[in-house]
N, C-alpha and C positions, 0 to 999 in steps of 0.2 A: 245484500242489504235490502230491507223492506222499506217502502215509502212510509208506512205507519211508524217505523222506528225513528224517522227523522222529522216528519212533519208535525209541528206543534198545533194541536187542534184549535187552541184559542188564538192562533196566528193565521187562521184561514179567513180570507175576506172574499166572499163570492160576489160581492157587488161593488167593486172598486169604481170610484168616479174617475172619469178621464182626467188626466193631468200630465205634467211633464215627467220624463223618466226619473229625474232626481226627486220630484215630489212623491212619486210612487215608491221609490226605494226608501225614502224617509218614512212614509206611512207603514211600509211593511216591517221596517226595523222597529218602529214604534209598537206594532202589533206583537212582535217577539218580546219586547220589553214589558208590555202590559200583561203578557202571558207568563212573565217571570222566567223566560227561557234564556235571556241574556241580561247582562248587567246594565242597568239604566245609566250608571256613571260613565259608561263607555259609548253611549249613544252616538255622539258626534264622531268619535273615532271610527266606529263601524260604518257610519254613513260615508265619511270621507274615504275610507278604504274601498268600499264598494264602488263609489263613483270614480275613484282613481282607476280601479280595475276596468270599469266601463270605458274610460277614455283611452285605454290601451287597445281596446277592440271590443266592439259591441257583443254582448251576450244574447242579443236578439238573433236567434239562429234560423229564423224563417218559420213558415207555417203558423205564424201567429203566436209563437212562444219565445220566452226569454228566461234565462237562468242566471241572473246576477249572483255572483258568489265571491267569497273572499275567505282566505285562511287568516286567522287572527291569533296572536300569541296569548291573549288573555281570555280565551274561551276554553272551557273544559270539555263540553259535549257538543257534537255537531247538531245543528238545528236548522229547520227549514220553515219558511212561511209560504203560503200559497195565496195568490191573488188572481181574480178573474175580472176583466173589464170588457163589457159588451161593446163599448164604443171604440175601444182600441187606444193604444198609447204609442207614440213615436219613440221607438227604442233604437233607431238607427240600425234596424235589422238588416241582415245580409241580403234578404230578398226585397228590401224596401217597403215591406208591408207593415201595418200596425201590429202591435202585440196585444193579445187578448188574455193569455195565460202566463203567469209568472211564478216561478219557483225561486225564492231567494234563499240562498244557503250561506250560513256562516259556520266555519269548521275550525277546529284547533289546528294551529300552524304545525304543532309537533306530531300530528297524525295525518300525513299526506295520503297514505293509503286509504284511510277512511273517507277522505274528501273524494278521491277517485271512485270509490265504491258508491258513494252517494250520487255523484254525477252520472255514473253508469246506470244506476237504478232510475233516476229521473229521466235521462235521455232514452233509455230503452222503452219507457212508456210514452214519452212525448213524441217519439218517432212513429208511433202508431196513430193513424188517422182516427180510428174508433175512439181511442182514449182521449185525444184532443177534442173530438166532437162532443163526447159526453161531459168532459170537463167544462167546455163552453156552455153547456146546457144546465150545469149545476147552478141552482139558485139559493142554496143553503149550505151551511157548514156540514150538516148531516149528509147531504147528497155528495159533497166532495169526499167526506170520510168513507162513505159507502163505495165510491168509485176507487179510492185508494186501496181499500180492503180487497175489492174484487181484483184489482191489478196485482196486488201482492199475492193473492191466492192462485192466480193463473200464471204467475211468473215461473219459468222453468229454472231449475238449478239454484233456487234461493232457499 
């Protein structure tokens, strides 16, 4: 699975203001809604489900990245939003460090294999220091899109 297949361009926020974890999750869900990628009528449901998932265990995996995610029964197509925060956000990360790069994923509950493929695509890139570094330096939607395109074209086996 390619990153450009799941990331919604209009849901990329390269200049997130610092805030709480829950505020950032809300803002990113709102970006997906504004991009018409998810149903606005289910906004509160998405936010509650993602925060509930966070309370079971942080998706702040270390190295300044977090991948909040949820499988939802009322979504047809897997979508992702990307946020970058220079100041960092307390995501209760495993390494205790603030999060700077966030990939928020909402996927159809009835397609768990698609969810796993998306997580693998995101993690295989976020595990690379070069990708994380370039993502942190991106200051526009176009720069993020170019980085995702380059990551997709260099991915082996996709």
